[in-house]
N, C-alpha and C positions, 0 to 999 in steps of 0.2 A: 757261811756262804759269803763269797766276796760280793761287794756292791755291784760290780759289772755283771756277775753271774745272776744275781737276784733280779737286776733290771732286765736282763735277757729273758729270764723265766717269766717275769710279769708280762713282758711284751708278747711272748709266745702264747701265754694264756689269753691275753686280750685278742690276739690274732685268731685263735681258735674260736673265741666267742663271736667275733665279727664274721668269720667264715660260716659259722652255724646260722647266724642271722641272715647272711646273704642267701644261703640255701633256702631258708624259710620264705624270704621275700621273693626269690625266684619261683617258688611253688605258688605263692599268691598271685604273682603276675601271670604265670602260665595258666593257672585256673581262670583268672579274669579274662585273659586273651581267648581261651577256649569258649568261655561263656559269651563274651561279646560277639565272637565270630558266629555263634550259633543263634543269636537273636535275630528276629525279624523286626527291624526298627518300626515298621508300620503297625505292628501289633503291640508296641509298648504304650503304656499309659503316658499321657503328656508329662506327668510329674517325674517319670523315670528317664525321659529322653535326655535331659540336661546331664544327669549323672552318668548315663551310658556314654554320652558324647565325651565327657571329661575322662572317663576310663579309656575309651578308644584313642583319644588324642594323646594321652599320656603314654599309652602302650606304643603308639606309632612313633613317638619321639625317641624310643629306645634304639640303641644300636642293634643292627641285625644279629650280632654275636650274642648280646645280652638276651634278646628275644628268643633266639634259638636255645640258649641255656635255660631260659624260663620254661619253654615248651618241653624241653627234655626232662626237666624236673617233674613234670606232671605227665610224662609220656604222651604228649600231643605233638603233632607235626603240621607243618604247612604243606598243603597239597594244591597243585594247580587245579582249578575247577573249570569245567567247560562252560562257556557262556550259554545261558538259557535263551536269551533273546537275540543273540548274534551281535550285540553291541560291543562288548569287550570281554577279554579274558580276565580272570581274577585269581585270587588265592583264597583258600579257606583253611581254618584250623580244625583238625580232627583229633579227637581223644582216642586213646587205645585202652 
């Protein structure tokens, strides 16, 4: 095998590994987004609020495209939700 061909083969394998890792990370992010969206923060124990806020802040920092990829990975989607108190409309994540 020529050095260039061997190098290309190694890069291809590495790319396959990275794409597999990306898919698993998208599944974790999608599941975390669905979990966070379903939580009632008022019902969380005080010790869990900081962790939930960290997860929510990190998820909110993702690009819309990455978040949609993550939700697709776990078959969840963002739906417009009707305001319950008339103050503002929002979105929620639903799992299928």
